[in-house]
N, C-alpha and C positions, 0 to 999 in steps of 0.2 A: 340438192340438199345433202344427199349421202356423200357426194364427193367433197362438199364443203366441210362436213363433219369429220371426214377422214383426214383432210388436210389439217384441221385444227388439232386433232388427236396427234398427228405426226409432229406438229409444231410443239405441242405440250410435252411430248416425249423427248424431243430434242432439247427443250429447255431443261427438263428434268435431268437428262444426262449431263448437260453443261454444268448445272449447279452441283450435281453429284461429283463430277470431276474436280470442280473448284474446291469443294469441301475436302476432298481427299488431298488435294495439293496443299491446302492450308494446314491440315493435320500433319502432313509430311514436313512442311516447313517449320511447324512448331516443335516437332520432335527433333529436327535437325538443330534448331537453336538450343534446345535443352541439352542435347548431347554435346554440342560445341562448348556450352557453358561448364561442362565437367572435364574439359581438357586440362592437361598439365600446364599450369601457368609458367610463363617464361622465367620468373624468378625462382621456380622450383627445379629448373632443369640443371642438373649437374653434369660436368664433363665425364665423371666416372660414377654413374648411378649404382647404388647397391640393390640387392634383392628386395630390401625393405622399401626403397624408393619406388621400385616397380610395383610391389604389392600395394603400396599406398595409392598409387595412381590407378590401379585396376579396381581397388575398393571404391575409390572416388567415382569411377565410371559406373560401378554397379550400385551406387547409392540411389540412382534413378533407374529408369527403365533401360536395361541392357539391350543393345541392338539385337534383332532377331534375323536369322538367315534360314532360307530354305535350301537344305543340302541333302537331297534324297539318298545319296550313297553313304551318308555319315550318321544321320539322326537315328536315335534309338527306335525300336519297333513301337508303333502306336502313336508316334509324334510326327508332326509335319514341319516343325520349326525347331531350331536350337538357338541358344544365346551365343552369339559370336560376331566377329567383325573381321574384315580383311583390310590390311594396310599394304601400301606399295602398289605394285602392278597387279592388275586383275584382267581377266578376259572371260566373258560368259554371256548369259542371256541379258544381264543388266547393261552390258556395254555393246550389244549387238555383235558379240564375238570379237570385237576389236580390243586390242591391248591398250588399257588406259590406267591412269593413276586412280586408285579407288576413291569413292566418295568419302569413305571414313577417314582416309588420309587427309583429304581437304578439310574435313570438319575437325580433325584431331591432329593437327601438325605437331603439337607438343608431345603427345603420346608416341607418335611415330618417331620423332627424334630420340626420345627417351629409350625406346626399345632398340633402336639402331645402335645407340651408344652402349647399351647394356650388352648386346651381342658382340659388338666390335672389341670390347675390352676383354672378353672371354674367348672369342674365336677370331683373332686378328688376321689369320691367313685364309679365312673362308669367305665366301660371297653368297649373296642371296638377292632376290628381287622383290620378295613378298613376305608378309607376316600374317599368320592366322592367329587370332586370339579367341580361345574358347572359354566358356564360363559354365560350370556346374552340370556337365553332362558327360556320359561315357560314350564315345563314338563306337558304332558297330564296326564289324570287320569290313575293310574296304582297301582299295589301292588309290593312290593319287595319280590318276591316269594322265593328267596333263602337266605334270611336273617333271623336272629333269631327273630327280632321284635323290641326291644328297640332301638330307633334311636334319635339322637340329631342333630339339624340343627341350623346354624347361617349364616345370609346373610349380605353382606357388599357391599358398592358401592354407586354411585350417581343415585338413581332410586326412583320411587314411585310405589305403588301397589306391585305386586309380593308376596302377602300373600300366606301362605300354607293352602290349604283347606284339612281338614282331616275328615274322616267319624266319626260321633258321633250321634248315634241314639237317645241319651238322651239330645242332645243340646237344651237348653231352647230358645235360639235366633239364631238358625242355619239357613242354607239355603240348598235347595235341589240341587242335581246334578243328571242329567240323563245320563246314560252311552251310548255312541255312538258305543261302541264295546263290545264284550264279553271279560271279564278279567278273566284270569285263575289262579288257585292255582298252587303250585309246582307239584302236581300230575296230572295236566291237566284238572281237573274238573273246571267247570265255577263257579267262586266265585261271580262275579257281571255280571248280564245279560244285554245284549244290550236292550235299551229301558226302563230299570228299573230305578226307582228313589231312591236316597239314601240321608239321612239327614246328615249334617255335620256342621262344624264351621271353621272359618278362624283364623289362627294364624299369628300374626305380627312377622316376623322373621328378620326385618331390625335392625341390631345391637342388636339383642336379641337372647338368647338361648331359644329354644323350644324343648320339647321332645314329641315323638309320636310313634305309633306302625306302622312300615313300612309294616306290613302284611295286614293292613287295607287300604281301598281306600284313595288315596290322590293325589293332583295335585297342580300346581302353578297357581295362578290367574294372569291375564294379567299384564305385566310390562309396566309402563308408563315412558316417558322421554327418557333419553339417552340409556337406557337399559344396563347401566354398573352395572349389578347385578351379584355378585359372591355368590354362596351358597356353604357352606361346610357341608357335611353330614357325621356323624360318626356312624358306625354301626358294627355289627358282622355277618360274613357269617356263614351259617349253618355248613359247613364242615371244620371249622378252625382247628379242631383236626387232620385233615389229612395232615397239612402242614409239 
């Protein structure tokens, strides 16, 4: 009887796990459908989109639940998720470390095309494999360990502050940043030590294009006001040839 009861409990446990997984899958599918419904419609896609076209598309996206990401090296202290999405090529835990087209690009092809066109008309001689869209948070000090380096950023929205601080040892009128954590390179070696001070400068990215090296220390300064700050980052991943 004990063995029979144990088997029954095991079967019930298995059924519970199965139904729980199914429920999570259904919730995920519902969120995906709602997200795809807020994509840029084909008839709104211009060959030469303006910054207002981009801002309208991002506000449309934010009118519902903005996608969340777990990015431990970026999210502010005391948080475990940030509002953001990755477009283009990605590689990480969600892809089994394989280089793949992101799920967000498959769900939001209109937004992906819009941002590619926006970049291309302003930076025609530059290239990228991936786009990161951030919403309403100031990233903490970090380096983009798995990127090639050359990175372009453009921020939109109703906000003040939110400048991008970038490391620059030669900055004539820079300011110092003291690391509160060890920050690692891709090979696991400490690139920036906890308690160490580094000189840098602030870049105004509000409705402006700025280029920087993502492999160097950088972070977002505090955002003031309503915190409607969308930042769009264009970069290339190291292993893009493996796609």
